[in-house]
PyMOL Python script that loads the backbone (N, CA, C, O; Angstrom):
from pymol import cmd

cmd.read_pdbstr("""\
ATOM      1  N   MET A   1      10.035  17.526  14.419  1.00  0.00           N
ATOM      2  CA  MET A   1       9.833  18.113  13.098  1.00  0.00           C
ATOM      3  C   MET A   1      10.302  19.560  13.128  1.00  0.00           C
ATOM      4  O   MET A   1       9.879  20.333  13.987  1.00  0.00           O
ATOM      5  N   SER A   2      11.170  19.930  12.200  1.00  0.00           N
ATOM      6  CA  SER A   2      11.713  21.292  12.203  1.00  0.00           C
ATOM      7  C   SER A   2      10.785  22.260  11.482  1.00  0.00           C
ATOM      8  O   SER A   2      10.054  21.894  10.561  1.00  0.00           O
ATOM      9  N   ARG A   3      10.840  23.481  11.924  1.00  0.00           N
ATOM     10  CA  ARG A   3      10.010  24.542  11.362  1.00  0.00           C
ATOM     11  C   ARG A   3      10.656  25.081  10.089  1.00  0.00           C
ATOM     12  O   ARG A   3      11.880  25.193  10.021  1.00  0.00           O
ATOM     13  N   VAL A   4       9.869  25.411   9.101  1.00  0.00           N
ATOM     14  CA  VAL A   4      10.389  25.983   7.860  1.00  0.00           C
ATOM     15  C   VAL A   4      10.684  27.464   8.089  1.00  0.00           C
ATOM     16  O   VAL A   4       9.850  28.196   8.621  1.00  0.00           O
ATOM     17  N   SER A   5      11.857  27.890   7.690  1.00  0.00           N
ATOM     18  CA  SER A   5      12.263  29.283   7.862  1.00  0.00           C
ATOM     19  C   SER A   5      11.577  30.186   6.851  1.00  0.00           C
ATOM     20  O   SER A   5      11.172  29.749   5.774  1.00  0.00           O
ATOM     21  N   ALA A   6      11.458  31.451   7.221  1.00  0.00           N
ATOM     22  CA  ALA A   6      10.924  32.452   6.296  1.00  0.00           C
ATOM     23  C   ALA A   6      11.873  32.551   5.100  1.00  0.00           C
ATOM     24  O   ALA A   6      13.071  32.305   5.241  1.00  0.00           O
ATOM     25  N   ARG A   7      11.364  32.900   3.958  1.00  0.00           N
ATOM     26  CA  ARG A   7      12.199  33.043   2.750  1.00  0.00           C
ATOM     27  C   ARG A   7      12.881  34.415   2.702  1.00  0.00           C
ATOM     28  O   ARG A   7      13.947  34.563   2.104  1.00  0.00           O
ATOM     29  N   ARG A   8      12.255  35.424   3.342  1.00  0.00           N
ATOM     30  CA  ARG A   8      12.810  36.781   3.295  1.00  0.00           C
ATOM     31  C   ARG A   8      12.778  37.401   4.681  1.00  0.00           C
ATOM     32  O   ARG A   8      11.877  37.147   5.482  1.00  0.00           O
ATOM     33  N   TYR A   9      13.784  38.219   4.939  1.00  0.00           N
ATOM     34  CA  TYR A   9      13.857  38.983   6.184  1.00  0.00           C
ATOM     35  C   TYR A   9      14.244  40.414   5.869  1.00  0.00           C
ATOM     36  O   TYR A   9      14.917  40.699   4.878  1.00  0.00           O
ATOM     37  N   GLU A  10      13.804  41.294   6.733  1.00  0.00           N
ATOM     38  CA  GLU A  10      14.246  42.681   6.727  1.00  0.00           C
ATOM     39  C   GLU A  10      15.252  42.779   7.869  1.00  0.00           C
ATOM     40  O   GLU A  10      14.914  42.515   9.022  1.00  0.00           O
ATOM     41  N   LEU A  11      16.487  43.159   7.548  1.00  0.00           N
ATOM     42  CA  LEU A  11      17.506  43.356   8.573  1.00  0.00           C
ATOM     43  C   LEU A  11      17.605  44.843   8.880  1.00  0.00           C
ATOM     44  O   LEU A  11      17.738  45.667   7.975  1.00  0.00           O
ATOM     45  N   VAL A  12      17.540  45.175  10.162  1.00  0.00           N
ATOM     46  CA  VAL A  12      17.638  46.567  10.601  1.00  0.00           C
ATOM     47  C   VAL A  12      18.958  46.715  11.359  1.00  0.00           C
ATOM     48  O   VAL A  12      19.138  46.148  12.437  1.00  0.00           O
ATOM     49  N   PHE A  13      19.872  47.485  10.776  1.00  0.00           N
ATOM     50  CA  PHE A  13      21.186  47.731  11.362  1.00  0.00           C
ATOM     51  C   PHE A  13      21.121  49.020  12.166  1.00  0.00           C
ATOM     52  O   PHE A  13      20.675  50.051  11.664  1.00  0.00           O
ATOM     53  N   SER A  14      21.571  48.957  13.428  1.00  0.00           N
ATOM     54  CA  SER A  14      21.553  50.131  14.306  1.00  0.00           C
ATOM     55  C   SER A  14      22.959  50.497  14.737  1.00  0.00           C
ATOM     56  O   SER A  14      23.866  49.664  14.736  1.00  0.00           O
ATOM     57  N   ASP A  15      23.125  51.763  15.106  1.00  0.00           N
ATOM     58  CA  ASP A  15      24.424  52.218  15.592  1.00  0.00           C
ATOM     59  C   ASP A  15      24.537  51.963  17.088  1.00  0.00           C
ATOM     60  O   ASP A  15      23.646  51.365  17.690  1.00  0.00           O
ATOM     61  N   GLU A  16      25.637  52.419  17.689  1.00  0.00           N
ATOM     62  CA  GLU A  16      25.876  52.200  19.116  1.00  0.00           C
ATOM     63  C   GLU A  16      24.766  52.762  19.992  1.00  0.00           C
ATOM     64  O   GLU A  16      24.480  52.205  21.052  1.00  0.00           O
ATOM     65  N   ALA A  17      24.137  53.855  19.571  1.00  0.00           N
ATOM     66  CA  ALA A  17      23.083  54.489  20.366  1.00  0.00           C
ATOM     67  C   ALA A  17      21.738  53.787  20.194  1.00  0.00           C
ATOM     68  O   ALA A  17      20.784  54.094  20.908  1.00  0.00           O
ATOM     69  N   GLY A  18      21.654  52.834  19.239  1.00  0.00           N
ATOM     70  CA  GLY A  18      20.404  52.113  19.028  1.00  0.00           C
ATOM     71  C   GLY A  18      19.484  52.766  18.015  1.00  0.00           C
ATOM     72  O   GLY A  18      18.338  52.349  17.854  1.00  0.00           O
ATOM     73  N   SER A  19      19.978  53.784  17.332  1.00  0.00           N
ATOM     74  CA  SER A  19      19.169  54.450  16.315  1.00  0.00           C
ATOM     75  C   SER A  19      19.228  53.640  15.024  1.00  0.00           C
ATOM     76  O   SER A  19      20.312  53.266  14.577  1.00  0.00           O
ATOM     77  N   ALA A  20      18.075  53.368  14.423  1.00  0.00           N
ATOM     78  CA  ALA A  20      18.055  52.622  13.161  1.00  0.00           C
ATOM     79  C   ALA A  20      18.784  53.425  12.096  1.00  0.00           C
ATOM     80  O   ALA A  20      18.528  54.618  11.936  1.00  0.00           O
ATOM     81  N   GLN A  21      19.686  52.787  11.370  1.00  0.00           N
ATOM     82  CA  GLN A  21      20.439  53.465  10.333  1.00  0.00           C
ATOM     83  C   GLN A  21      20.106  52.926   8.950  1.00  0.00           C
ATOM     84  O   GLN A  21      19.801  53.694   8.038  1.00  0.00           O
ATOM     85  N   ASP A  22      20.163  51.617   8.794  1.00  0.00           N
ATOM     86  CA  ASP A  22      19.963  51.022   7.486  1.00  0.00           C
ATOM     87  C   ASP A  22      19.027  49.823   7.573  1.00  0.00           C
ATOM     88  O   ASP A  22      19.024  49.090   8.562  1.00  0.00           O
ATOM     89  N   VAL A  23      18.236  49.636   6.522  1.00  0.00           N
ATOM     90  CA  VAL A  23      17.348  48.484   6.411  1.00  0.00           C
ATOM     91  C   VAL A  23      17.667  47.798   5.094  1.00  0.00           C
ATOM     92  O   VAL A  23      17.705  48.436   4.042  1.00  0.00           O
ATOM     93  N   VAL A  24      17.898  46.483   5.160  1.00  0.00           N
ATOM     94  CA  VAL A  24      18.241  45.693   3.986  1.00  0.00           C
ATOM     95  C   VAL A  24      17.341  44.450   3.965  1.00  0.00           C
ATOM     96  O   VAL A  24      17.156  43.797   4.991  1.00  0.00           O
ATOM     97  N   VAL A  25      16.787  44.131   2.793  1.00  0.00           N
ATOM     98  CA  VAL A  25      15.981  42.918   2.641  1.00  0.00           C
ATOM     99  C   VAL A  25      16.883  41.820   2.098  1.00  0.00           C
ATOM    100  O   VAL A  25      17.596  42.015   1.114  1.00  0.00           O
ATOM    101  N   VAL A  26      16.843  40.663   2.752  1.00  0.00           N
ATOM    102  CA  VAL A  26      17.646  39.514   2.339  1.00  0.00           C
ATOM    103  C   VAL A  26      16.719  38.337   2.046  1.00  0.00           C
ATOM    104  O   VAL A  26      15.629  38.232   2.608  1.00  0.00           O
ATOM    105  N   GLU A  27      17.178  37.448   1.150  1.00  0.00           N
ATOM    106  CA  GLU A  27      16.411  36.241   0.797  1.00  0.00           C
ATOM    107  C   GLU A  27      17.253  35.013   1.087  1.00  0.00           C
ATOM    108  O   GLU A  27      18.482  35.048   1.017  1.00  0.00           O
ATOM    109  N   ARG A  28      16.564  33.921   1.417  1.00  0.00           N
ATOM    110  CA  ARG A  28      17.251  32.676   1.748  1.00  0.00           C
ATOM    111  C   ARG A  28      17.997  32.127   0.533  1.00  0.00           C
ATOM    112  O   ARG A  28      17.487  32.145  -0.588  1.00  0.00           O
ATOM    113  N   THR A  29      19.206  31.643   0.776  1.00  0.00           N
ATOM    114  CA  THR A  29      20.010  30.987  -0.249  1.00  0.00           C
ATOM    115  C   THR A  29      19.998  29.485   0.039  1.00  0.00           C
ATOM    116  O   THR A  29      19.354  29.041   0.989  1.00  0.00           O
ATOM    117  N   ASP A  30      20.696  28.714  -0.766  1.00  0.00           N
ATOM    118  CA  ASP A  30      20.809  27.273  -0.536  1.00  0.00           C
ATOM    119  C   ASP A  30      21.897  26.938   0.476  1.00  0.00           C
ATOM    120  O   ASP A  30      22.032  25.782   0.878  1.00  0.00           O
ATOM    121  N   ALA A  31      22.670  27.932   0.891  1.00  0.00           N
ATOM    122  CA  ALA A  31      23.800  27.710   1.797  1.00  0.00           C
ATOM    123  C   ALA A  31      23.355  27.618   3.252  1.00  0.00           C
ATOM    124  O   ALA A  31      22.305  28.132   3.637  1.00  0.00           O
ATOM    125  N   LYS A  32      24.183  26.948   4.047  1.00  0.00           N
ATOM    126  CA  LYS A  32      24.018  26.877   5.498  1.00  0.00           C
ATOM    127  C   LYS A  32      25.206  27.576   6.130  1.00  0.00           C
ATOM    128  O   LYS A  32      26.322  27.499   5.615  1.00  0.00           O
ATOM    129  N   GLY A  33      24.976  28.257   7.242  1.00  0.00           N
ATOM    130  CA  GLY A  33      26.045  28.962   7.939  1.00  0.00           C
ATOM    131  C   GLY A  33      26.787  28.055   8.891  1.00  0.00           C
ATOM    132  O   GLY A  33      26.489  26.864   8.973  1.00  0.00           O
ATOM    133  N   PRO A  34      27.766  28.608   9.622  1.00  0.00           N
ATOM    134  CA  PRO A  34      28.569  27.818  10.558  1.00  0.00           C
ATOM    135  C   PRO A  34      27.737  27.143  11.650  1.00  0.00           C
ATOM    136  O   PRO A  34      28.140  26.111  12.187  1.00  0.00           O
ATOM    137  N   GLY A  35      26.589  27.717  11.976  1.00  0.00           N
ATOM    138  CA  GLY A  35      25.717  27.136  12.994  1.00  0.00           C
ATOM    139  C   GLY A  35      24.712  26.148  12.428  1.00  0.00           C
ATOM    140  O   GLY A  35      23.905  25.585  13.167  1.00  0.00           O
ATOM    141  N   GLY A  36      24.757  25.933  11.100  1.00  0.00           N
ATOM    142  CA  GLY A  36      23.850  24.984  10.463  1.00  0.00           C
ATOM    143  C   GLY A  36      22.503  25.571  10.066  1.00  0.00           C
ATOM    144  O   GLY A  36      21.616  24.842   9.623  1.00  0.00           O
ATOM    145  N   HIS A  37      22.344  26.878  10.219  1.00  0.00           N
ATOM    146  CA  HIS A  37      21.091  27.545   9.879  1.00  0.00           C
ATOM    147  C   HIS A  37      21.183  28.151   8.484  1.00  0.00           C
ATOM    148  O   HIS A  37      22.282  28.338   7.962  1.00  0.00           O
ATOM    149  N   PRO A  38      20.033  28.462   7.872  1.00  0.00           N
ATOM    150  CA  PRO A  38      20.048  29.030   6.514  1.00  0.00           C
ATOM    151  C   PRO A  38      20.803  30.356   6.437  1.00  0.00           C
ATOM    152  O   PRO A  38      20.787  31.161   7.368  1.00  0.00           O
ATOM    153  N   VAL A  39      21.469  30.554   5.287  1.00  0.00           N
ATOM    154  CA  VAL A  39      22.146  31.819   5.009  1.00  0.00           C
ATOM    155  C   VAL A  39      21.245  32.630   4.083  1.00  0.00           C
ATOM    156  O   VAL A  39      20.684  32.109   3.119  1.00  0.00           O
ATOM    157  N   TYR A  40      21.121  33.914   4.399  1.00  0.00           N
ATOM    158  CA  TYR A  40      20.315  34.855   3.624  1.00  0.00           C
ATOM    159  C   TYR A  40      21.257  35.896   3.036  1.00  0.00           C
ATOM    160  O   TYR A  40      22.278  36.219   3.642  1.00  0.00           O
ATOM    161  N   ALA A  41      20.923  36.429   1.855  1.00  0.00           N
ATOM    162  CA  ALA A  41      21.778  37.435   1.219  1.00  0.00           C
ATOM    163  C   ALA A  41      20.923  38.487   0.528  1.00  0.00           C
ATOM    164  O   ALA A  41      19.801  38.220   0.097  1.00  0.00           O
ATOM    165  N   ASP A  42      21.489  39.702   0.433  1.00  0.00           N
ATOM    166  CA  ASP A  42      20.827  40.745  -0.348  1.00  0.00           C
ATOM    167  C   ASP A  42      21.150  40.495  -1.820  1.00  0.00           C
ATOM    168  O   ASP A  42      22.006  39.664  -2.126  1.00  0.00           O
ATOM    169  N   PRO A  43      20.478  41.203  -2.740  1.00  0.00           N
ATOM    170  CA  PRO A  43      20.701  40.958  -4.176  1.00  0.00           C
ATOM    171  C   PRO A  43      22.152  41.144  -4.626  1.00  0.00           C
ATOM    172  O   PRO A  43      22.570  40.524  -5.604  1.00  0.00           O
ATOM    173  N   THR A  44      22.927  41.983  -3.934  1.00  0.00           N
ATOM    174  CA  THR A  44      24.318  42.209  -4.327  1.00  0.00           C
ATOM    175  C   THR A  44      25.257  41.126  -3.792  1.00  0.00           C
ATOM    176  O   THR A  44      26.366  40.965  -4.300  1.00  0.00           O
ATOM    177  N   GLY A  45      24.823  40.385  -2.775  1.00  0.00           N
ATOM    178  CA  GLY A  45      25.673  39.385  -2.140  1.00  0.00           C
ATOM    179  C   GLY A  45      26.621  39.971  -1.117  1.00  0.00           C
ATOM    180  O   GLY A  45      27.402  39.238  -0.510  1.00  0.00           O
ATOM    181  N   ILE A  46      26.569  41.278  -0.911  1.00  0.00           N
ATOM    182  CA  ILE A  46      27.459  41.928   0.058  1.00  0.00           C
ATOM    183  C   ILE A  46      26.998  41.650   1.485  1.00  0.00           C
ATOM    184  O   ILE A  46      27.816  41.376   2.363  1.00  0.00           O
ATOM    185  N   ILE A  47      25.702  41.719   1.714  1.00  0.00           N
ATOM    186  CA  ILE A  47      25.155  41.429   3.041  1.00  0.00           C
ATOM    187  C   ILE A  47      24.749  39.964   3.065  1.00  0.00           C
ATOM    188  O   ILE A  47      23.868  39.539   2.318  1.00  0.00           O
ATOM    189  N   ARG A  48      25.403  39.192   3.937  1.00  0.00           N
ATOM    190  CA  ARG A  48      25.090  37.778   4.116  1.00  0.00           C
ATOM    191  C   ARG A  48      24.904  37.542   5.598  1.00  0.00           C
ATOM    192  O   ARG A  48      25.701  38.014   6.409  1.00  0.00           O
ATOM    193  N   ALA A  49      23.847  36.808   5.963  1.00  0.00           N
ATOM    194  CA  ALA A  49      23.555  36.574   7.365  1.00  0.00           C
ATOM    195  C   ALA A  49      23.009  35.173   7.575  1.00  0.00           C
ATOM    196  O   ALA A  49      22.193  34.683   6.794  1.00  0.00           O
ATOM    197  N   GLU A  50      23.472  34.537   8.641  1.00  0.00           N
ATOM    198  CA  GLU A  50      22.885  33.269   9.082  1.00  0.00           C
ATOM    199  C   GLU A  50      21.785  33.641  10.060  1.00  0.00           C
ATOM    200  O   GLU A  50      22.033  34.365  11.024  1.00  0.00           O
ATOM    201  N   ILE A  51      20.586  33.162   9.827  1.00  0.00           N
ATOM    202  CA  ILE A  51      19.456  33.505  10.690  1.00  0.00           C
ATOM    203  C   ILE A  51      18.860  32.233  11.266  1.00  0.00           C
ATOM    204  O   ILE A  51      18.472  31.322  10.534  1.00  0.00           O
ATOM    205  N   ALA A  52      18.793  32.187  12.595  1.00  0.00           N
ATOM    206  CA  ALA A  52      18.211  31.055  13.312  1.00  0.00           C
ATOM    207  C   ALA A  52      16.918  31.525  13.958  1.00  0.00           C
ATOM    208  O   ALA A  52      16.909  32.505  14.704  1.00  0.00           O
ATOM    209  N   GLU A  53      15.837  30.832  13.673  1.00  0.00           N
ATOM    210  CA  GLU A  53      14.561  31.159  14.313  1.00  0.00           C
ATOM    211  C   GLU A  53      14.485  30.413  15.630  1.00  0.00           C
ATOM    212  O   GLU A  53      14.497  29.183  15.670  1.00  0.00           O
ATOM    213  N   ILE A  54      14.407  31.184  16.711  1.00  0.00           N
ATOM    214  CA  ILE A  54      14.348  30.627  18.054  1.00  0.00           C
ATOM    215  C   ILE A  54      13.067  31.112  18.699  1.00  0.00           C
ATOM    216  O   ILE A  54      12.956  32.272  19.099  1.00  0.00           O
ATOM    217  N   GLY A  55      12.095  30.208  18.798  1.00  0.00           N
ATOM    218  CA  GLY A  55      10.792  30.605  19.318  1.00  0.00           C
ATOM    219  C   GLY A  55      10.163  31.643  18.406  1.00  0.00           C
ATOM    220  O   GLY A  55       9.996  31.406  17.210  1.00  0.00           O
ATOM    221  N   ASP A  56       9.814  32.793  18.968  1.00  0.00           N
ATOM    222  CA  ASP A  56       9.162  33.844  18.184  1.00  0.00           C
ATOM    223  C   ASP A  56      10.132  34.953  17.768  1.00  0.00           C
ATOM    224  O   ASP A  56       9.702  36.027  17.348  1.00  0.00           O
ATOM    225  N   ARG A  57      11.442  34.695  17.884  1.00  0.00           N
ATOM    226  CA  ARG A  57      12.427  35.701  17.481  1.00  0.00           C
ATOM    227  C   ARG A  57      13.454  35.076  16.541  1.00  0.00           C
ATOM    228  O   ARG A  57      13.555  33.855  16.426  1.00  0.00           O
ATOM    229  N   ALA A  58      14.196  35.928  15.886  1.00  0.00           N
ATOM    230  CA  ALA A  58      15.241  35.482  14.964  1.00  0.00           C
ATOM    231  C   ALA A  58      16.593  35.972  15.468  1.00  0.00           C
ATOM    232  O   ALA A  58      16.767  37.154  15.765  1.00  0.00           O
ATOM    233  N   GLU A  59      17.542  35.054  15.561  1.00  0.00           N
ATOM    234  CA  GLU A  59      18.901  35.392  15.959  1.00  0.00           C
ATOM    235  C   GLU A  59      19.740  35.527  14.695  1.00  0.00           C
ATOM    236  O   GLU A  59      19.727  34.644  13.838  1.00  0.00           O
ATOM    237  N   VAL A  60      20.469  36.630  14.581  1.00  0.00           N
ATOM    238  CA  VAL A  60      21.203  36.959  13.355  1.00  0.00           C
ATOM    239  C   VAL A  60      22.700  36.915  13.594  1.00  0.00           C
ATOM    240  O   VAL A  60      23.198  37.448  14.586  1.00  0.00           O
ATOM    241  N   ARG A  61      23.416  36.275  12.676  1.00  0.00           N
ATOM    242  CA  ARG A  61      24.882  36.301  12.665  1.00  0.00           C
ATOM    243  C   ARG A  61      25.291  36.805  11.287  1.00  0.00           C
ATOM    244  O   ARG A  61      25.084  36.121  10.284  1.00  0.00           O
ATOM    245  N   ILE A  62      25.870  37.996  11.239  1.00  0.00           N
ATOM    246  CA  ILE A  62      26.324  38.558   9.964  1.00  0.00           C
ATOM    247  C   ILE A  62      27.603  37.832   9.558  1.00  0.00           C
ATOM    248  O   ILE A  62      28.515  37.658  10.367  1.00  0.00           O
ATOM    249  N   LEU A  63      27.659  37.411   8.298  1.00  0.00           N
ATOM    250  CA  LEU A  63      28.809  36.685   7.771  1.00  0.00           C
ATOM    251  C   LEU A  63      29.622  37.609   6.865  1.00  0.00           C
ATOM    252  O   LEU A  63      29.061  38.345   6.053  1.00  0.00           O
ATOM    253  N   ALA A  64      30.917  37.564   7.009  1.00  0.00           N
ATOM    254  CA  ALA A  64      31.787  38.397   6.173  1.00  0.00           C
ATOM    255  C   ALA A  64      31.712  37.912   4.730  1.00  0.00           C
ATOM    256  O   ALA A  64      31.778  36.712   4.464  1.00  0.00           O
ATOM    257  N   SER A  65      31.575  38.851   3.808  1.00  0.00           N
ATOM    258  CA  SER A  65      31.543  38.505   2.387  1.00  0.00           C
ATOM    259  C   SER A  65      32.740  39.089   1.660  1.00  0.00           C
ATOM    260  O   SER A  65      32.879  38.927   0.448  1.00  0.00           O
ATOM    261  N   GLY A  66      33.604  39.769   2.400  1.00  0.00           N
ATOM    262  CA  GLY A  66      34.796  40.367   1.806  1.00  0.00           C
ATOM    263  C   GLY A  66      35.675  40.955   2.893  1.00  0.00           C
ATOM    264  O   GLY A  66      35.303  40.985   4.066  1.00  0.00           O
ATOM    265  N   GLY A  67      36.839  41.417   2.490  1.00  0.00           N
ATOM    266  CA  GLY A  67      37.768  41.999   3.446  1.00  0.00           C
ATOM    267  C   GLY A  67      37.314  43.355   3.948  1.00  0.00           C
ATOM    268  O   GLY A  67      36.483  44.013   3.321  1.00  0.00           O
ATOM    269  N   HIS A  68      37.850  43.764   5.057  1.00  0.00           N
ATOM    270  CA  HIS A  68      37.638  45.089   5.653  1.00  0.00           C
ATOM    271  C   HIS A  68      36.211  45.316   6.141  1.00  0.00           C
ATOM    272  O   HIS A  68      35.816  46.463   6.351  1.00  0.00           O
ATOM    273  N   GLN A  69      35.434  44.265   6.324  1.00  0.00           N
ATOM    274  CA  GLN A  69      34.095  44.442   6.884  1.00  0.00           C
ATOM    275  C   GLN A  69      34.187  44.397   8.398  1.00  0.00           C
ATOM    276  O   GLN A  69      34.969  43.633   8.963  1.00  0.00           O
ATOM    277  N   GLN A  70      33.380  45.223   9.048  1.00  0.00           N
ATOM    278  CA  GLN A  70      33.310  45.235  10.499  1.00  0.00           C
ATOM    279  C   GLN A  70      31.943  44.740  10.923  1.00  0.00           C
ATOM    280  O   GLN A  70      30.931  45.051  10.296  1.00  0.00           O
ATOM    281  N   ALA A  71      31.925  43.966  11.998  1.00  0.00           N
ATOM    282  CA  ALA A  71      30.645  43.466  12.508  1.00  0.00           C
ATOM    283  C   ALA A  71      29.799  44.635  12.996  1.00  0.00           C
ATOM    284  O   ALA A  71      30.311  45.523  13.678  1.00  0.00           O
ATOM    285  N   PRO A  72      28.515  44.649  12.659  1.00  0.00           N
ATOM    286  CA  PRO A  72      27.643  45.739  13.113  1.00  0.00           C
ATOM    287  C   PRO A  72      27.396  45.636  14.612  1.00  0.00           C
ATOM    288  O   PRO A  72      27.531  44.566  15.205  1.00  0.00           O
ATOM    289  N   HIS A  73      27.036  46.759  15.210  1.00  0.00           N
ATOM    290  CA  HIS A  73      26.767  46.795  16.642  1.00  0.00           C
ATOM    291  C   HIS A  73      25.491  46.037  16.986  1.00  0.00           C
ATOM    292  O   HIS A  73      25.473  45.249  17.932  1.00  0.00           O
ATOM    293  N   ALA A  74      24.439  46.265  16.236  1.00  0.00           N
ATOM    294  CA  ALA A  74      23.167  45.601  16.518  1.00  0.00           C
ATOM    295  C   ALA A  74      22.406  45.383  15.213  1.00  0.00           C
ATOM    296  O   ALA A  74      22.334  46.266  14.358  1.00  0.00           O
ATOM    297  N   VAL A  75      21.838  44.174  15.085  1.00  0.00           N
ATOM    298  CA  VAL A  75      21.041  43.843  13.907  1.00  0.00           C
ATOM    299  C   VAL A  75      19.797  43.112  14.378  1.00  0.00           C
ATOM    300  O   VAL A  75      19.885  42.169  15.164  1.00  0.00           O
ATOM    301  N   GLU A  76      18.649  43.543  13.902  1.00  0.00           N
ATOM    302  CA  GLU A  76      17.391  42.854  14.170  1.00  0.00           C
ATOM    303  C   GLU A  76      16.874  42.289  12.861  1.00  0.00           C
ATOM    304  O   GLU A  76      17.035  42.902  11.806  1.00  0.00           O
ATOM    305  N   ALA A  77      16.249  41.113  12.928  1.00  0.00           N
ATOM    306  CA  ALA A  77      15.674  40.490  11.737  1.00  0.00           C
ATOM    307  C   ALA A  77      14.172  40.370  11.921  1.00  0.00           C
ATOM    308  O   ALA A  77      13.694  39.916  12.961  1.00  0.00           O
ATOM    309  N   HIS A  78      13.434  40.784  10.898  1.00  0.00           N
ATOM    310  CA  HIS A  78      11.974  40.694  10.908  1.00  0.00           C
ATOM    311  C   HIS A  78      11.548  39.907   9.673  1.00  0.00           C
ATOM    312  O   HIS A  78      11.838  40.302   8.544  1.00  0.00           O
ATOM    313  N   ALA A  79      10.854  38.785   9.900  1.00  0.00           N
ATOM    314  CA  ALA A  79      10.392  37.963   8.775  1.00  0.00           C
ATOM    315  C   ALA A  79       9.419  38.764   7.906  1.00  0.00           C
ATOM    316  O   ALA A  79       8.586  39.513   8.417  1.00  0.00           O
ATOM    317  N   LEU A  80       9.536  38.596   6.599  1.00  0.00           N
ATOM    318  CA  LEU A  80       8.650  39.246   5.641  1.00  0.00           C
ATOM    319  C   LEU A  80       7.831  38.184   4.915  1.00  0.00           C
ATOM    320  O   LEU A  80       8.268  37.038   4.805  1.00  0.00           O
ATOM    321  N   PRO A  81       6.659  38.545   4.424  1.00  0.00           N
ATOM    322  CA  PRO A  81       5.899  37.585   3.630  1.00  0.00           C
ATOM    323  C   PRO A  81       6.660  37.262   2.350  1.00  0.00           C
ATOM    324  O   PRO A  81       7.426  38.086   1.849  1.00  0.00           O
ATOM    325  N   ASP A  82       6.446  36.062   1.826  1.00  0.00           N
ATOM    326  CA  ASP A  82       7.098  35.682   0.580  1.00  0.00           C
ATOM    327  C   ASP A  82       6.669  36.626  -0.530  1.00  0.00           C
ATOM    328  O   ASP A  82       5.523  37.073  -0.579  1.00  0.00           O
ATOM    329  N   ALA A  83       7.609  36.921  -1.422  1.00  0.00           N
ATOM    330  CA  ALA A  83       7.316  37.780  -2.582  1.00  0.00           C
ATOM    331  C   ALA A  83       6.368  37.051  -3.512  1.00  0.00           C
ATOM    332  O   ALA A  83       6.422  35.826  -3.623  1.00  0.00           O
ATOM    333  N   ALA A  84       5.509  37.784  -4.174  1.00  0.00           N
ATOM    334  CA  ALA A  84       4.586  37.187  -5.123  1.00  0.00           C
ATOM    335  C   ALA A  84       5.383  36.607  -6.294  1.00  0.00           C
ATOM    336  O   ALA A  84       6.326  37.221  -6.794  1.00  0.00           O
ATOM    337  N   ALA A  85       4.985  35.430  -6.706  1.00  0.00           N
ATOM    338  CA  ALA A  85       5.700  34.763  -7.812  1.00  0.00           C
ATOM    339  C   ALA A  85       5.329  35.367  -9.138  1.00  0.00           C
ATOM    340  O   ALA A  85       5.831  34.935 -10.175  1.00  0.00           O
TER     341      ALA A  85
END
""", "prot")
cmd.dss("prot")
cmd.show_as("cartoon", "prot")
cmd.util.cbc("prot")
cmd.orient("prot")
């Protein structure tokens, strides 16, 4: 039986030195990524990530949403509680 993924994550993007630079909240979409895991996106659709929950951690793969994007050096994903309806 597969585990249900969180609906929202906070993505923390860090630079080469490991200093936190940007935090973006993403929500699960209906799409699946290349690895078969749920795709999450920010409200603008610019930040898209496939997130796989492995044990007690989340593995993140940032997906290109347009040209000239560069893969970030480090991204951490932290599950957030579902937003109130």
